[in-house]
N, C-alpha and C positions, 0 to 999 in steps of 0.2 A: 403947892400943887400935889394932888394925890398921885400915887404910883401909877394907877390905871391911866390917868390923864397924861402923865409924863411919858409912859410907854406909847400911848396913842399918838403923841406928838412926834414920836420917833419912827413912825411907820414909813415915812418917806425914805429914811436911811435904810430901812430893811429892804424896801423895794429897789433902792439903788444897789445894795449888796447882792440882791437876787439877780439883777440884770448883769452885774459884774461876774457872778458865778456862771451864769448862762453863757456869757461871752468867753470866759476862760475854759469852759467845758467844750466849746466848739473847736473843731480841728482847723477851721478856716480863720476864725478871729480870736484864737486862744490867747495870744500874747498881749500883755499890757506894757505901756511905756513906764519909765521910772516913776512919774507922777501918779500914774494909774495904780501901780503896785503899792505905793505909799498910801494912797487913798483907800485902796482895798483893805490894807492891813488895819487902818484906823476904823473902817466900818466893821470889820470882823471883831476887833476888840470891843467896840461899842455894842455889837449884837450879843457878845458873850456876857457883858455886864447886864444888858436888858434881860437875858435869859435867867441870870441869877436872881434878879429882882422879881421876875414873873414867877419863878419857882418859890421864892421866899414868901411872897404875898398871895400865893395860890390864886392867880388870875385864871380866867376861863381856860379850860383844857385845850381848846382849839388854838388859842394864841400861844400857849406853852409848846404845843406840838409843832406849830409852825416855826417857832424860834429854834427848837431842837433841830429840825431839819435844815434850817438856814445855817445855823452854826456848823452843823456837820458838813454841809456842802462847802462852806468857807474853809473849814479845817482841811478838807481833802485837797483844796487848791493850794493852800499855803504849805502843807506838809504831805505832798503826794508820795505814795509808795513807789519805790523804784522798780520799774519793769525789767525783766531779764533782757540784757543787751548782749548779743552774741559777740560783738566786737570787743566789748569790755571784758567779757569772760575769757575770750581767747587771749587778750593782752595780759590779763592777770595770771592765767594758768601757764602760758608759754613764754612769757617775758619777765614779768615781775617775780612770780613765785620761784622759778628755777634759780634766779640770781640771789634771792633772799635765802633760799635753802643752801646754796653754795657757801654762804658766809655764816650759816646758822650754827653757833657753837653747841646748841642743844641737840641738833641733828648729828653733829660730829660725836658728841658724847654718847648718844643712843646707839649710833653705828658701831663705835669702838666697843662699848659694853656688850651689845648683843652678839656681834660676831666673835669677839674675844671669848666670851663665855660659851657660845655655841661650839666653837672649834675645840676649846679645852674640854668641854663636856663630852663631845663626840670622841675625842682621842681616849679619854679616860674610860668611857663605856666600851669602846672597841677593845681595849686592853684588859678590862676587868669587869666581868659580869656582875660582880658584887657591887660595884659602883652604881650600875643601872638599877639593881634591885633595891639598894638603899635610897636611891633618888626617886624613882617612879613606882616602885612596889612590884611584887610578883604578879599581881592581878593584871596590871596594865601591860607588863611584858608578855603575859600569856595572851591577852586580848589582841595586842598588836601582831603577834605571831599567827594567831588564828585568823585574823582579818585578811592576811596576805597569803594564806595557804593556797587559795585559788587565784589565778590571774584576774585582774580587774576587767579584762576584756570579756570574761564570762558573764558579766552583768548584762541585763536586758538593755539593748541600745535605745529602746523607746523611753527609757527613764531619764534620758539626758536632760530634758527640760526640768523635770521634777528635782533632779539632783543639783542642777544649777541653782534653783531657788533655795534649796537646803544649804548649799555651800555659801551663797550670799548671806543668808541669815546667820550661819555659824561664824563666818569671817567677820561680819559686821559686829557680832557680839565680842569677838576677840579685840577688834579695833577699838570699840567703845570702852572696853575694860582698860586697855592700855592708855587711852586718852583721858578717861575720867580719873584714873589712879594718879595721874600727874598732878592733879589739883591738890594732892596732899603734900604741899610745899615742894613738889618736884621729887621728893624722896620716894613717894608711892609709885611714880612712874619708873624710877630706877629699879625698885624691887620687882615690879611686874616684868620689866624687861629682862632682868636677871633670871627670874623664874621661867619665863617663856623660853629664853635662850638655853638654859641648862636642861630643861625637859626635852625640848626639840633636839638639841645636840645629843642627849643620851639616847633618844629613840633612834636617831640616824646611826649612831655608833653601834648600838646593839643590833639593829636590823642588818647591818653590814656583816654580822658574824653568824647569822642563822641561815638555814636552807632557803627561807622565803625571801632572801635579799633580792633575788631577781625580780620577783613580782612587786616588791616594795619600791625599788628604784624605777621600775617601769612606770609606776603610778605617780611618784612624787616629782620626777625630774622636770617635766614640762612646766608645771605651774609654780614651782618653787621660787624662782626669782621674783615674780610679782608679789606672791603672798608674803614672803619673808621681808621684802622691802617695805610692804605696806605696814607690817608690824612695827618696824623701826620708825617709819614716818609718824604713825599714830602715837607711839611712845614719846617721840621728840616733841610733837605738838602739845601733848599733855604736860611734859616737863616745862615747856616754855610758860604755860599758864601758872604752874606751881611755883616756879622760880621767881616769877614776877611778883608774887605775894611776899617773898622773902627779900628780894633785891628790887626795891621800888624806884630807884634812880631819882629820888627826891619827890616823887609823886605820892599821893595818897594810895593806899592799897587798892581801893576800888578803881582809881584812875589808871594805876599801873596794870591791873588785871584787864581792864578794857583795852588798853593799848596793845597788850600782849595778845589778846584775843583776835585783833585785826590781822596779826601775823600767823597765829596758830590755826585759826579756822580754815583758811585756804589750804594749809598743809594737811589738816585732817580730811578735807574734801578730796585732796589728791590721794590720800591713803584709801579712801572709800572707793575711788575709781580703780585703784590697783587691786583692791580686794575683789571687786566685781569682775575685772578682767581675769584674775586668777581663778575665780569661780567658774567662768565660762570655759577656760582651758581645762580645769579640773573635771568638768562635767562631760566635755565632748572629745578632748584630745587625750588626756591622761589615761582613761580606761579603754581607749580604742585599740584596734588591731594594728595600728600603724607600727612600723619597725621602731626599735629603740633609737636608732640613728636619727629618725625624724623628730622624735620627742626631745632628744638631746639638742637638735638644731633649733627647735622652738625655745629651749632654755637659753641657748647661746644668743639667739636673735633678741629675745626679750631682755636679756642682760645688756646687750648692746644698746637697745632702746633706752634703758634706764641710764646707762653711762652717758649717752647722748643728751638725755634730758637734764641730768644733774650736773654734768661737767661741761659739755659743749654749750648748752643753752644757759647754764648757770655761771659760766666764767665771766667775771666782771667786765663790762663794756663801758663803764663810766667811773665816776669818782664818788660813788655813794659810800656812806659810812658803813662800816661793818656792823653786822647784826650780832649783838652779844648773846 
């Protein structure tokens, strides 16, 4: 039998598959029973084979196009894209993720490295201007001092939206850098974390010794907790990916990386949320005329929210295995 005759004899199967696709696409009659699903899968595989034959033997374009559309419809029913489900997102972000992060050794390492280096660098910069000069350079020291010669409240209040967009872009760049560097076997993430912590700590320590310190702390206090925590989260997520390439736990490197990504990506998304929240505070509250006590309250309140998220929501409530 010729290929054209063979395919022509299979048209009834195509029509059956088309009817099944129409039924599954309908909200009223979309579900098939077990036998229907098995039959649908068989018809789909058959249509794929027919399409390959039609392409190979250059059958009439209208037949090939019809089969392309039919196979595409069947594929969409067998492998549907997952739509956004608010309930699933809420459960992931406020139940699964906090408990995973509570046990995440990569997050513990990133937290210890970042805050340890930050505080050490801040103390050294506060006690020795030479330390800051060697670490960040005279130009950056001068730039920071000039930036805070005038209070941030002198900025045009109509620029809040523009500055929020700028801060989101800038913060996202920092987070992406921390996340991507972790892919270098985890070591890259550690180096970026150390670099960010040492520079930020030196800036804080140096600015505490200059006349502009009042303007500086007026500006950075309110948004600091969200922004710095986001840096740690992004670094930890990147490290998890990088370490999974080194320590595969018996999987292939590709499989280990894929498994690690399932845990790292939600953490990276949480860091993006924190970066965006920090940008909003940085654009509208940090440069405002609000008293410093109010900005300090915002910092304390956001720190309490972070503590609630990572500790209260994260404290184990089951017997899940610890995340390494």
